[in-house]
N, C-alpha and C positions, 0 to 999 in steps of 0.2 A: 503493501499499499504506500508505503513511505517512498519507495524507490520509484514508483509510478509518478507520485507527486514531484519528485525531484527532476524527473525526465520532462515532465509537462513544463515546469519552471524553466529549464535550460532550453526547451524549444522556444518558448516565446521570448526569452532573453536573447538568444542567438538571432532569432529573426529581427528584433529590433535592432541589435547590433549590425546586422547585415544592411538593413535599411539605412541606418545613419551612415554606414561607411559609403554607400551609394551617393548620398546627399554630399559627403565630403569630396568624394572623387568629382562630383559635378559642380564643385563651389557653390553649393545651394544651402550650406549650413548657415543658421542665423543665430544671433544671441541679443538679448536685451542689454541696453546700456543706459545706465542712471546719469542723468544730467541735472545739475542745478540752474535755474534761470537766475541770471545775474544782471540782466539788462534787457532792453526791449526785444532785441534779436540776438542776445548773448546767452550761451550756455556754458557752463564749466563742468568739466570732467575730473572729478576728484581723483580718479584712479591715475590719470596721466598728468594731471595739474594744468591741463590746457584749457584756455578759454576760447570758444569757437563761435564764428558767425554762423547763425542758424539760417540755412537755406534748404531745410527738408520738412518743414512744418506746414500745416494747413490753416494756420492762424492769420489769415490773409489781411485782416484789418487791424490786427495787433490788439484785439480786445481782451485776450486772456489774462492780461495784467492790469486791465483798466480798474481803478480805485472804486467806481461805482458798483461793479460786479463783485469785487472782494467785499465791500460794505454790504451788499445785499445778502451774500452768503452768510456773513457774520450775524447780521441782525436777524434773519429768519431763523437761524438755528435756535434761537431761544424758545421758538414755539414747538420745538421737536425736531430730532435729527433725521428721523424716518417715517415712513407712512405706515409700516406694519402690515400691510396686506396688499392684494392686488386691487386695481381700479374697481372692478365689478363686484368686490367682497365689501370692504371697508376701508380701502386705501385711498379712495379719492378724497381730495382735500379742496377747499376754496381756492387755494393757489393754481390747482390744476385746471380748474373751470375757467379761471380768470386768463391764464395763459392761453388756452385754447380759443377763447373768445377774442383775444388780442391777436392771435395768429390769423383768425378768420377775417378779422377787420383789416389787418395790414395787407394781406394778400387778396383782399377783396373776392373772398369765397364764402360759401355758405357756412362751413363748418371745419373744425380741425380736431385731430386726435394725436395725442403724444405718445412716444414709445421711449425705451430706455436707451436705444442706440439705432444709428442709421441701418446697420446690419439687421438688426431685429425687425426694423420696420419694413425693409425691402423683402426680407424671407417671409414675414408674416403676410403681407398683402399679396404676393404672387400666390403663396400656398393657399390663401383664403379664397381668391378670386377665381383661379383657374382650375375648375372641376374637370371631372372626367370627360364630359361631353364637349369641353371647351378646347380651343386652340390658343397657344401662347407663342408668341414671336417676339425674339430678342435680338438686339444688335450683337454681333460677334465679339465686340470688345467691352459689353456691359460689365459693370462691377461684379466681384465674386458674390456679393450679397444676393443680387438679382439672379445669378446663376444658380446659386444654392436654393433659392426660393422657387426657382423653375424645376429643379431636381425633386423638390419635395411636393411639388403640385401634382395633382392626379392627371392634369392634361397633358397632352403631348406637347413638347417645346421644340420649336424650330429656330435656327439661328440664321440671320440674314448677314451678308457680308457687311463690313463696318461702313456705316453711313450710306448704304447703297439702297436707295429708296426703290428703284426698279426691282431689285432682287427681293426687297421686303414685299413689294406688291405681287410679285410672282407667287411667292410662298403663301401669300394671303388669299389669293384667289385659288390656289390649289387645296387650300385647307377645308376641312369638312364643314358643312354648314348647320349640323345639328344643334349646336350650341353657340355660346359667347366667344367672341374672338378678342383676345387682349393683345396688345401691342406695348412694349415697354423698352425704354432707352434711358441711358444717362443724358443728362442735358449737356454739361462739360464732361469729357471723359478723364478720368482721375490720372491715368498714366500717359496719355497723349497731349492732354490739354486742348484737343479740338472740340469743336461743338457739333451736337446733332442737327440735322436738318429738320428742326421741329415744325416748320411751316409746311413743309412737304408731308411729313409724317402725320401731321394734324389733318390735312387735306385728304390723305390716303385712308385715315381712319373715319373720317366723316363719311366718305364715299362708300365705305364698306361697313358702316355701323359697328365699327371696333371701338373698344375701350382703350384710350390711349393714356398711359402712365409715364411721367417724366420725373426721374430722380435728378434733381438739380442741386445736389450737395455742394458742388464746387462752383456753381453760378450765382446762387442766391448770396447776397451781400456784396457781390463783386459787380455783376452785370446789371443793366438797366439804370434808367435816370434816376429811380428812388431805391436802386438796390434790391429789386424784387426778383432779380435773376434773368436767366436766358428767356423765359417767356414773356417777361416785360420788355426785354430788348427787341424781341420779335414780334410784339403786339398781339400776343395770345393770352385769352383768359380762360376762365373756367368752362365755358362752352366749347372751346376747341380741345382743351386738355382737362378732363374732368377730375383728374387726380394728380396732384403735384406732392412730391416727397422732398423734404428738406432735412438738414441736420443742424443741430447745434455745436457739433464738434469741429467745424470749420471757421466761417467767418464770425460766428457768434462767440468764439472763444471758451466754450463750455464743453458739455457733453449731452447726449440725447438726441432725439429726432422728432419729426412730426409728419403728418400727412394732412393735407387740406384739400377740400373740393366740394362736391356737390352734396347737399344734406343727406339724401336717401343713401348714398354710397357710404359716406362716414358712418352713418348709423348702422348700416349692415356690417361694415368692418368692425365696429365696436363689438358686435356680437359673434363674430366668427374668427377674428384674429388671435391665434393661440399665443403668439408674442406679447399680446396685451392681457389676454385673460388669466394666463398662467405665470405672470410676472408680477413681482412685488412693485407697487407703483414707485415713481421716482421720489426722492426725498424732497420734502416741501422747500428746504433752503435752496436746493438746485432749482427747483421750478420757479421760485421767485427770482433768482438771479438770471434764468432764461428770459423771463419777461423784462427785467431791467435791460438785458443785452439787446432785446428786440427794439426797446426804445432808443438805447443808445446808438445802435446802428442806424436807426432812422434819422436821429439829430445830427449825428456827426458824419455828415456827407463828405467832409473833407478827407477822411480816411479812404473812401472809395476813389475820390479824385487823386489823391497822392498815390494809390496803388495802381491806377490807370497810368499815371505819369512814369512810375517806376518800370512798368511792364514795357511800355514804348520805348522808354530810354535804353532799357536792357536789351531789348531785341535790336534796335538800331546799332547799338554799339557792339553788340556781340557779332552782328553781321559784318560790320566794318573790320573787326578782328579775325574773321574768318572762323568763328565757332560755329559748328554745323548744328544748329538747333532744328528740332522738328518744327513744322508750321503750326504755331500756336498763338492766339491772341489773348490767352488767359494768364492767370498767375502761374500756371504750370508750364515750365519750360524744360522739356526733356532733351538731353543729348544722347543719341543712340550710339550704342558702343558695340553691342551684338554678343561678344564672348563674355560669359560669366566671370572668369578670372580676370580679364583685362579690365572689365568694370569694377571689380573691387580694388584692382591696382589704382585705378583712377580716383577711386573714393579715398584711398590711404594718401595718394600723393596730394589731394586738395585738403585733406586733414592735417597734413604736415605744414600747410601753409595757413592753418587757422580757419578753416572752412568746412563747415559740416554739410556735406551733400551726399546722400545716401544712394548707394547702388541698388536698383531695383532689377530683381531677377526672377526667373519663372519659379512658380507658376503665376505669380502676380502679373507678369506680362508674357506673351507667347515665346516659345523656344527660339533662341537666336536672336532675341531683340532686348537683351539686358541693356541698361541704361542708367545714366545720371539723371535723377529726377529733381530738377531745380525747382523750388517754389519760392515766390517773391511775396514780400509783406509791405504794407503801406508804410512800415517803420524802417525799412532798409534805407540807408543814406546813399547818395551818389557814390560816395567814396568806397562803401562796401561793395556796391554793385560793380564798380570798376576793379576792384581787388579780385572779385570773382572771375571777371572776364579776362583779366591778366593772367590768372592761374590756369583757366582753361585753355587759353591760347598756347601755353607752354606744354600741354599734354599731346600726345600722338593720338589723335582722334580720327576715326574714319571720315572721309570726305562726304 
């Protein structure tokens, strides 16, 4: 009996070791690294003693260190640090309702519903909506959370070529007509920084009575006259895009996520989203800070303007310096390298010059497309941007 148990233990242990060895051989091992924030865009690594300029975060507007958000978290904690239950049991608080009402008003939509993270929101929404009789279509480069939601959904999922509306139309017309057709895409793609053709997707969805879902995690707060994201920039509202997904973990400087859209759709999702029903509600202090961040983001438009200026300045000067950026007009500015080991070497070379630019490798990006994913903030100075360009121009990068 004991020998059998020992054999079983060795079997799983050996299997894990073999899998880890394969990851190491492919230069795909990852580790967490703890940093202390010591400035607006500065991180300190206690282990190496380095202070690094941060070019790998998603805090596009620099709100994560905003005094109003810090004060909101501290003041609301006096009323209780946790909710103690899921929203549909006894964990819903006035803060949750106030936040969802504020979100609906800000995005000019009927209703909103909040989740613990963008990953949970995406997985929950697709799993809840795409039933066995339905058809689900996703862009080939959708975020992993949308892909995992599609895997969990009972509906069959088909993937169209990246931003290829003609291919999407072809797959849509080939799909079964027995149930609902659901079309989902990122707004701004997180690893390439390019934008979905949302106007064309909206027209396609309308012509085929399909439900269009846009996850605009990297566009909200950054794009549009009022920072409402890619849909505002492209002149699309609730009628064209019935369900919009956003996150508090990017331009809002916090954590958590939300969906917003037509009232009947939001009410249905409230009743069927497993990621909402079976999850403890977000702590009230965090929810209060989320509402404050929503207000600050609306009031401090200079942050969005400064970010836009930094993006344009960086792209223009990088092009002059011969840095091979992917085509992107967002805060995400990738440099394609291809080989995993070379991408890690480039990351280390930049780190030696005081720059934190993390190499992104498969499975986050397709095989053979490892890259440096540069992200810009409203709080980066021109001097810091120039320092990054100078360091990149010294690397041996693919043309």
